[in-house]
C-alpha positions in Angstrom: -0.4 -0.2 -0.3 1.5 3.5 -1.0 1.8 6.2 1.8 -0.9 8.3 -0.2 -3.7 4.5 0.1 -2.7 4.6 3.7 -3.3 8.3 4.6 -7.0 8.0 3.0 -7.9 6.2 6.1 -7.0 9.6 8.1 -8.7 12.6 9.0 -6.3 15.6 9.7 -7.8 19.2 11.5 -5.1 22.2 11.2 -6.0 24.9 13.5 -3.3 27.9 12.2 -4.4 31.7 12.0 -2.0 32.3 9.2 -4.6 31.9 6.3 -1.7 31.1 3.9 -0.1 28.8 6.0 -3.7 27.1 6.2 -4.3 26.4 2.7 -1.1 25.6 1.9 -0.9 23.0 4.6 -4.8 21.8 3.7 -3.4 21.7 -0.2 -0.2 19.6 1.0 -2.1 16.9 2.9 -5.3 16.7 0.5 -2.6 16.3 -2.6 -0.9 12.9 0.1 -5.0 11.7 0.6 -5.9 12.6 4.0 -9.3 14.5 4.7 -8.8 17.9 6.0 -10.4 20.5 8.1 -9.6 23.7 9.1 -9.7 26.1 12.1 -8.5 29.9 12.0 -8.5 29.8 15.6 -8.5 27.9 19.0 -12.2 28.7 19.4 -12.9 27.7 16.0 -11.2 24.4 16.7 -13.0 23.1 20.0 -16.3 24.4 18.4 -15.8 21.6 15.7 -14.4 18.9 18.3 -17.5 19.4 20.4 -19.8 19.3 17.2 -18.9 16.2 16.7 -15.9 16.6 14.4 -13.4 13.4 14.9 -10.1 14.3 13.3 -7.0 11.8 13.7 -4.7 14.2 14.5 -4.5 18.0 14.6 -1.8 19.9 13.9 -2.0 23.1 16.3 -0.5 26.5 16.1 1.3 27.8 19.2 1.2 31.7 18.3 -2.4 32.5 18.0 -4.7 35.4 19.1 -7.2 35.4 22.0 -6.8 31.6 23.3 -3.4 30.2 22.6 -1.9 26.9 21.5 -1.2 26.1 24.6 -4.3 26.7 25.9 -6.1 25.3 23.3 -3.9 22.2 23.8 -5.8 22.3 27.3 -9.2 22.3 26.6 -8.5 19.9 23.5 -7.7 17.3 26.0 -10.5 17.6 28.6 -12.7 17.3 25.5 -11.2 14.3 24.1 -7.8 12.7 25.9 -7.1 10.4 22.7 -7.0 13.0 19.6 -3.1 13.4 18.9 -2.1 16.8 18.9 1.3 17.9 16.9 2.4 21.6 17.7 3.2 23.9 15.4 5.4 27.4 16.2 7.9 29.6 14.6 9.6 29.5 18.3 11.2 26.9 19.6 11.0 27.7 23.4 12.2 25.2 25.5 9.4 25.9 28.4 6.7 25.8 25.9 7.8 22.6 24.7 8.0 21.5 27.9 4.8 22.8 28.8 3.1 21.2 25.7 4.2 17.9 26.0 3.2 17.6 30.0 -0.2 18.5 28.6 0.0 15.3 26.2 1.3 16.9 22.9 2.4 14.2 20.7 5.1 15.7 19.2 6.4 19.5 18.0 7.7 21.2 14.7 9.2 24.2 14.3 8.3 26.4 11.5 9.1 26.5 8.7 9.6 22.7 8.2 10.0 20.3 5.2 7.1 18.5 3.8 8.9 15.2 4.1 9.5 15.7 7.6 5.4 16.7 8.4 4.7 13.5 6.7 7.2 11.4 8.5 5.9 13.0 11.6 2.1 12.5 10.7 3.1 8.4 9.9 4.6 7.9 13.3 2.0 9.8 15.1 -1.2 8.3 13.4 0.9 5.0 13.7 1.0 5.4 17.7 -2.7 6.2 17.5 -3.4 3.1 15.4 -1.7 0.5 17.9 -3.2 2.2 20.8 -7.2 2.2 19.1 -6.1 -1.8 18.7 -5.4 -1.9 22.1 -8.3 -0.1 23.5 -10.3 -2.5 20.9 -8.9 -5.3 22.7 -9.7 -4.2 26.5 -13.5 -3.2 25.3 -13.6 -6.9 24.4 -12.2 -8.5 27.5 -14.3 -5.5 29.7 -17.5 -4.2 27.9 -18.5 -0.7 28.0 -21.4 0.8 30.2 -23.7 0.3 26.6 -24.8 -3.7 28.0 -24.9 -2.0 31.4 -27.9 0.7 30.9 -30.3 -1.6 29.9 -30.3 -3.0 33.4 -33.7 -1.4 34.4 -37.2 -2.5 33.5 -37.7 1.4 32.1 -34.5 1.0 29.6 -35.5 -2.3 29.0 -38.5 -1.2 27.8 -37.0 1.9 25.7 -34.8 -1.2 24.4 -37.8 -3.0 23.3 -39.1 -0.1 21.2 -36.1 0.0 19.7 -36.3 -3.5 18.0 -40.3 -3.0 17.4 -38.7 -0.1 14.7 -35.4 -1.6 13.8 -36.3 -2.1 10.4 -37.9 1.0 9.7 -36.3 4.6 8.7 -38.5 6.7 11.3 -37.1 9.6 13.0 -36.7 8.9 16.1 -36.9 11.7 18.9 -34.7 10.9 22.1 -35.4 13.0 25.2 -33.9 13.3 28.8 -31.9 14.9 31.3 -28.2 15.5 30.8 -26.0 12.4 30.9 -28.5 9.3 30.8 -27.3 7.8 28.2 -28.9 9.6 25.0 -26.1 8.7 22.4 -25.9 5.3 23.8 -29.9 4.9 22.9 -28.9 6.6 19.8 -26.4 4.2 19.1 -28.4 1.4 20.0 -31.2 2.7 17.4 -28.1 1.7 14.4 -26.8 -0.8 15.3 -30.0 -2.9 15.3 -31.1 -1.5 12.2 -30.0 -2.4 8.4 -27.7 0.0 9.0 -25.3 -1.2 11.2 -22.7 -1.4 8.9 -22.6 2.0 7.6 -21.5 5.1 9.4 -23.0 6.6 12.2 -22.5 10.6 12.3 -23.0 12.3 15.8 -23.3 16.5 15.4 -24.1 18.6 18.5 -26.2 21.4 17.4 -25.0 23.3 20.8 -21.1 23.6 20.1 -21.1 25.6 17.1 -22.9 28.7 15.9 -25.7 28.4 13.2 -23.7 29.7 10.8 -20.9 26.9 11.5 -23.2 24.4 12.2 -25.1 24.5 8.5 -21.8 24.3 7.2 -20.5 21.3 9.4 -24.3 19.5 8.6 -24.8 20.6 4.2 -20.9 20.8 3.4 -19.7 23.7 1.2 -18.0 24.7 -2.3 -14.9 26.4 -2.6 -14.9 29.8 -2.6 -18.4 29.8 -0.6 -17.0 32.4 2.1 -14.0 33.7 3.4 -11.9 30.8 4.1 -13.5 28.2 1.8 -10.5 26.9 0.6 -11.7 24.0 -1.1 -15.0 22.0 -0.6 -16.4 20.3 2.3 -18.5 17.2 2.7 -21.1 17.8 5.0 -22.4 15.1 7.8 -25.5 14.2 6.0 -23.2 13.3 2.7 -20.8 11.6 4.9 -23.9 9.7 6.9 -25.1 8.7 3.4 -27.0 5.4 3.6 -26.4 5.2 7.3 -27.7 7.2 10.5 -27.2 10.6 11.4 -27.2 11.5 15.5 -28.3 15.5 16.1 -27.6 15.8 19.5 -29.0 19.2 21.5 -31.5 19.7 18.6 -33.2 22.4 20.6 -30.2 24.3 20.1 -30.7 24.8 16.8 -31.6 28.1 15.1 -34.6 29.2 13.7 -33.4 28.9 10.1 -31.8 26.1 10.6 -34.6 24.0 11.4 -36.4 25.2 8.4 -33.4 23.5 6.2 -33.5 20.5 8.5 -37.6 19.7 8.0 -36.8 20.1 4.2 -33.8 17.6 4.2 -36.1 15.1 6.0 -38.9 15.6 3.3 -37.2 15.7 0.2 -33.9 13.4 1.4 -32.1 16.8 -0.3 -30.1 19.5 0.4 -27.8 21.6 -1.6 -24.0 22.7 -0.3 -23.0 26.4 0.9 -22.5 28.2 -2.7 -23.7 25.6 -4.5 -26.5 25.0 -7.0 -26.4 21.0 -7.2 -29.3 19.3 -5.1 -27.6 16.6 -3.5 -30.0 13.5 -2.6 -28.9 11.3 0.5 -30.3 8.3 2.2 -30.3 8.9 5.8 -31.9 8.5 9.2 -32.4 10.8 11.7 -31.8 10.2 15.6 -32.3 13.5 17.5 -31.8 14.3 21.2 -32.2 16.8 23.8 -32.7 17.8 27.3 -35.3 20.3 26.9 -39.2 20.1 27.1 -39.4 20.7 22.8 -43.4 20.9 23.1 -42.7 23.8 25.3 -40.7 25.1 22.8 -43.4 24.9 20.6 -45.6 26.8 22.4 -43.6 29.6 22.9 -42.4 29.6 19.5 -38.5 28.7 19.6 -39.2 25.7 18.0 -41.3 24.7 14.8 -44.2 22.8 15.4 -43.8 21.1 11.9 -40.3 19.8 12.3 -41.2 18.9 15.6 -44.2 16.6 14.9 -41.7 15.1 12.0 -38.9 14.3 14.8 -41.2 12.6 16.9 -42.3 9.5 14.8 -41.0 7.5 17.8 -40.4 9.2 21.0 -38.6 8.0 23.8 -38.0 9.2 27.1 -35.1 8.5 29.2 -35.5 8.5 32.8 -33.0 9.8 35.0 -30.5 7.5 37.0 -31.8 8.3 40.3 -34.9 6.5 38.7 -33.0 3.7 37.7 -31.1 2.5 40.4 -31.1 -0.7 40.1 -28.6 -0.5 37.4 -25.8 1.2 39.6 -24.3 -1.3 40.9 -23.7 -3.1 37.3 -22.8 0.5 35.9 -20.0 0.7 39.1 -18.2 -3.0 38.2 -18.4 -1.7 34.4 -16.6 1.2 35.0 -14.1 -0.2 37.6 -13.4 -2.8 34.9 -13.3 -0.8 31.7 -11.2 2.1 33.5 -8.6 -0.4 35.1 -8.1 -2.2 31.9 -7.4 1.1 30.1 -5.3 2.3 32.3 -3.7 -0.7 33.2 -4.4 -0.4 36.6 -5.6 -3.4 39.3 -9.6 -3.7 39.7 -9.9 -1.7 43.0 -12.2 -3.3 45.8 -14.6 -0.6 47.1 -15.6 -0.8 50.3 -19.0 -1.1 51.3 -19.6 2.0 52.9 -18.4 3.9 49.5 -20.9 1.6 47.7 -23.6 2.2 50.1 -22.9 6.4 49.1 -23.0 5.5 45.6 -26.4 3.7 45.5 -28.0 6.7 47.7 -26.4 9.7 45.8 -29.2 11.4 43.6 -26.0 11.5 40.6 -27.6 15.1 39.3 -25.2 14.3 36.2 -26.7 11.0 35.5 -24.8 8.2 34.4 -21.3 10.5 32.9 -21.1 11.7 36.7 -21.0 8.0 38.0 -18.2 7.3 35.1 -16.2 10.6 36.0 -16.6 9.1 39.9 -15.5 5.8 39.5 -12.4 7.2 36.9 -11.1 9.0 39.3 -11.1 6.4 41.8 -9.0 4.4 39.4 -6.7 6.9 38.4 -6.1 7.9 42.1 -5.9 4.3 43.1 -8.2 5.5 46.4 -11.8 6.4 47.7 -11.1 8.2 51.0 -12.0 12.0 48.6 -14.5 10.3 47.1 -16.6 9.0 49.9 -16.1 12.0 52.3 -17.7 14.4 48.5 -20.9 11.9 48.9 -21.5 12.1 52.6 -20.8 15.9 52.1 -23.7 15.6 49.4 -26.2 13.7 51.0 -25.8 15.4 54.7 -25.4 18.7 52.9 -23.0 20.5 54.8 -24.2 23.9 53.3 -28.2 23.9 52.3 -28.8 20.6 54.2 -28.0 21.9 57.4 -30.3 25.3 57.0 -33.3 22.7 56.0 -32.7 20.4 59.1 -32.9 23.6 61.3 -35.7 24.9 60.0 -37.5 21.8 60.3 -36.4 21.4 63.8 -37.4 25.1 64.6 -41.3 24.1 63.3 -41.1 21.3 65.3 -40.4 23.6 68.4 -42.9 25.6 67.9 -45.8 23.3 66.7 -49.0 25.5 66.0 -47.3 28.9 66.4 -46.2 29.2 62.5 -49.3 28.5 59.6 -49.2 25.7 57.7 -49.5 27.2 54.9 -46.5 29.5 55.7 -44.6 26.1 57.3 -44.8 24.5 53.5 -43.6 28.2 51.9 -40.5 28.2 53.7 -40.0 24.7 53.5 -40.3 24.6 49.7 -38.3 27.7 49.4 -35.0 26.6 51.6 -35.2 22.7 49.5 -35.4 24.7 46.3 -32.2 27.1 47.5 -30.6 23.7 48.4 -31.4 21.9 44.5 -30.1 25.0 42.8 -27.1 25.3 45.1 -26.2 21.7 44.6 -26.5 21.8 40.7 -24.6 25.1 40.6 -21.7 23.1 42.5 -22.0 20.2 40.2 -21.4 22.6 37.3 -19.1 24.5 38.9 -21.3 27.6 38.3 -22.4 27.3 34.9 -25.2 28.7 35.0 -26.5 27.9 31.5 -25.9 24.3 32.3 -27.5 24.3 35.3 -30.5 25.8 34.1 -30.7 23.1 31.5 -30.5 20.7 34.8 -33.2 22.1 36.4 -35.5 22.3 33.6 -35.6 26.2 33.8 -35.3 29.2 31.8 -31.5 30.9 32.1 -33.2 34.2 33.4 -35.6 32.2 35.6 -32.2 30.5 37.7 -30.9 34.4 37.4 -33.8 35.7 39.5 -33.6 32.3 41.8 -29.7 32.8 42.4 -30.1 36.5 43.4 -33.3 36.2 45.5 -32.1 33.4 47.6 -28.4 34.8 48.0 -26.4 32.4 46.3 -22.6 33.0 45.8 -19.8 30.5 44.7 -17.7 29.8 46.9 
């Protein structure tokens, strides 16, 4: 197999603020058979990654305006610790190189560099990546992922039964539920049970990209369609042809894009940005959201006709706190999985920690449980996690205030009208719930509003009214 043939399997993301360098690298790599995406700065690169772009390797410039290359690398690592990143810079500063390598950069090239050096570096990095993926595949065969464990409750078995009923159809599926409940696993299962199982499954996060970037990501563009469009780009609908496209956080899509999506679902046709040729696709559409779309339809922020097009089969995924029988299965699955991934012995959890885990409410659902078990495996001890869970249950902040309030009512029984008792207890319970979710999201108010099921504006009012402040 030639070098060009081998390269065709791989996708490279080039991140550089210099348009000339981006175009040069894109043309060079495409001539060598690579698929290439480009971003002009760190924010653009992160938006592409959050939107579902899955490069095999990233070429990242160090010196960029706004978020520099090192900080971009740090944030890429938080999003995806597995994708290799090669740093590019005209300044070979030793401290920068060391910091980048400590953050997990796969290699470092000083500009200007020879094309042969870049090719050799990519080959080396991608060969290492291929070996690591094969190791993870073997570990996955020995230690299954959480996909099987999430079907361990009656509620989720009912969801799977519905998926099996519609497996051989092309009807659209709308999956609703809180963040972290396993909506993507449900979407992938819908694909795996269908006749399209051997075809692409393409995920797009609609909340991660602004409307103009999301449109080009979904439908692609022609060369010259806008400034920076140096070559034709195939959109996700084209890539997903004959397979399944999973539109996550569909509730965040702009009204203009909702109209275009409706047309694609109805006609199975679209045009690339800047193009005039109709493209036909055979794609099954699966959508997910943690927002209440019927409420959005009522307030005019989501198209009613699109809602009914998407909700041919509607699935409501209950939160983990309502599927508690899954927790022991998930805990054991994650313990084996992460122990294999990080080459560490499977830790034996104490009875006290297992009790706390099974009593904990998990506002972040399966994703929060997964991260908790990963921390236990990586740290090799459980004492700090056990203390955190006990603090959450006992409530070192709001919980004490609520108990003190109830104790005061018990001591003065009859002095306070029942209606006032109910109002004050509800107010304090609401304050505690908001406080805990804010702590969980590290005071990301937008994410907290979604988890709590209220608007961002309502949450801001309640934070102010309840006197809540960050630690």
